[in-house]
N, C-alpha and C positions, 0 to 999 in steps of 0.2 A: 519371792516371787512366784505369780503365781501363772500357769501358762495356759492357753486356750490352745487344743488342739487343731492343727492345720486341717485335718479330716473333720474334725466340726464346723468351721467355717467354711468346707467344700460343700458338707451338707446343707451349710441353710440356701435357702430361695432366694434366687436375684432380687433384689427389691426387700431383705429380710430388714429388721429394724436391727440395730445397735445402739445401747447405751451403757454409758460409763458405768453404769450399777452394772452390767452383765460384763463386764471389763475390768473392774475395780483389781487394781496393784498388778493389772496382766501387761504384758508387751505382744502385742501379735504382730505375726510375719505371715503373710498369705498369698498366694498368688490366684488370683480369680480375672475370668474376663469381665463377669458384673461383679460391681462393687455392692456389698449389702448398705443399705439407707442407715442413717442414724439419727438419732435426732439433734437437730444441730446447735450452736451455743453453747457445748459443752467443754468448758476448757480441759477439762479435764480428760477427755476423751479424744479432744484434740490433741494433747500431748502424745498419747498411746497410740493411734493410728495415724502409722504414716503409709500414707501412697506411696508407690514406685511407678512412673512411668513407664511403659515399655511400649514407646512410639515407634520401632522400626517393626515392618515387616517384611520377610524373606517369601517370596512365593511366586511365581511365574517364573519371570527370565531372571530374576533376583538370587531366585535358590540358589544354594551352590550345593550341588550333588556331592561332592568331594569333600563337604565342611568337617565331616569326621574326620578322615584322613591328616587333614589339615591340622585338626586340633590336637589329634595324637601326634603330629611330630612335634609338637608346639608342647608337649605336657610340661616338660621340664621347665621352661622358660614360666609357663603359664602357673606351676606349683610355685616359683621362684617368688611371682609378681607378688601372690598370695601370701607368701610367708614375709615379704619385707613390707603387704599392708597390715600384716597381723601384727608385726614390729611396730608399726607406727601408730596404730590404735591403742596398742597398749602404752604406747609413751606420751601419747596426747589427745585420746579418748575419740571418739567415732562421733564424729562430723555429719551433719545431714548436710548434704548436698542442695544448693540452691534449684535445681529443676526437683528433687524430692519435695523440698520444703513449699516451693510454688506449687506443686498438682496436690499437696494436703491441703495448704490453705485451700487451694479454689473447692478441692473438694469439701470443705469443711462449710465454706460459704454456701454453694449449691445446695447442699443438705440442711441449711439453716431454716427449718419450718418458721421459727418463730417470726425470722425477718421476712421470710417471703408472705406471711401472712399480714404482716404491716404494710408492704410494699402493694401486696393487693386489696386490702379489706381497710386499711385505716387511712385517716388524714395526716399528716404530722407538720403543724405549724406552732409558733409560740400562742397562738390564742384558743390552738382546739384543745378540748375537755373530753374526756370519756369515762364514765363510771367504770370501774373494774370490774363489776358483776354483768356487764355488755358486752366489755372487751372480751372479757372469759367464754361468754357463750358464744360468742361470733368466732374464738378461737374454737371452741368444742366443735362446732356444728361445719367451720372450714375445714381440719381437721378428720371428722367423720365423713364429708364429702369424698375426703381422699385417700379414705378406709384405712384411716392411722389413731392411733391408742391416745386417746387425751390425759394428758396428764394433771394431778390435781389441784386447785387452783393455788396452794398453797406452793408447789413446783413451779406452777407457770407464773405466780407474783415474784417468785426469786428470780426466774430467769429473767421477766418483763426487769428488773430494780439490773441487771447487768446490762442493759441494752441503753446507751448514752442518749442524752437530751431529753428525758422524761424523768418526772419528779411525779411521785405520788403522796397525797396527803386527805387528809378527811373531811371532806363538805357537805355540812346537814345530813351526817350521820352517816355517810357513804364514803367507798375509798374512791379517790378520782386521780385519774392519770390526766399531769398540765402535760400539752404540747403532744397530745395524743388523742384522735377520737376516731370514731367508726365513719366510712363515708355513706353519703346517704343513703344507700341504696341497701345497706347492709346493718341499718337501726331497725329493730323489730319492736322497740318500746318508745314511747313519747318521750 
């Protein structure tokens, strides 16, 4: 299994883009205050990228200035707790807590650029039809306006194939998506 250095991830600028190809065969654990972007809709990345929410803040009146002393006093109990956890992990495997799974899912949905483009630029209904070339060009322009790199048309088509509710077929020599069309203000060609 490959590993990606914690320091490599920390060196990424906020809003840096990660994809499954970058993380192929790797499991990543990192602590950051700003999460790197990733190209959404990627099931392989979703399995590897787990977001652990740190929601508690200890500042101001909540800050305990004697916390280190308290932790030192409880160090034996903390070690025993860690050992019990390691034994349980060895026996049962490592389960992802619901809060972590939920935060990871929310992060993936939030970063699903394909679904965001569909929501912003397309119309979705049973009678809608859109030429693949027009839809792809709209997606390219939308990504460019956001300062993002665009995938090849083949990769885009593969990702579109994973979106439920649309079917692709050939009509008059062109690939067409049934159930998806561009909003009127997004159409460039007649």
